[in-house]
C-alpha positions, 0 to 999 in steps of 0.5 A, a space after each residue: 354184178 352188171 345187168 344182163 342185156 336182152 340186146 344181142 347182135 344178129 348176123 345178116 342172114 338172120 335179119 329177114 326172119 326177125 323182121 317177119 316175126 316182128 311184123 307178124 307178132 308185134 302188138 304195140 310198135 315196130 322200130 326199124 332203122 337201116 342204112 338203106 331203104 331198098 327195093 325189098 322194103 317196097 315189095 308186096 310181101 313187106 307192104 302186106 305185112 306192114 299193113 297187117 301190123 298197122 291194121 292191128 293198131 300198132 305203130 311202125 317207125 321206119 328210118 334210113 340213113 344213106 339212101 332210099 330206093 324211089 319206088 319203095 319209098 313211093 309205096 311206103 309214102 302211100 301207105 303212110 298217107 293211109 295210116 298215120 301210125 306209120 312214120 317214115 324218116 330219113 335220119 341223115 348219114 347213118 349206117 346203123 341197123 336196128 329192129 
């Protein structure tokens, strides 16, 4: 009998809730991969939640494939300079989404 996978697809409208939960509850690491790094990735709510995660000693890995909004990337770059546990990477042309 095949093993049951804990990986399940989620619909687009479910993403924000899962992301908020991951940032609020994770103790070791959060890995986020998305086609785009949009303006919401640099908004105050996301940056504050990401900073709280990093303050708990967790690691965060953020990767994007197609494009990054300049202002959001600038805010995240500034955060990465303060927190070595934050890793930002352009992953090339990918449309993958992973949280």
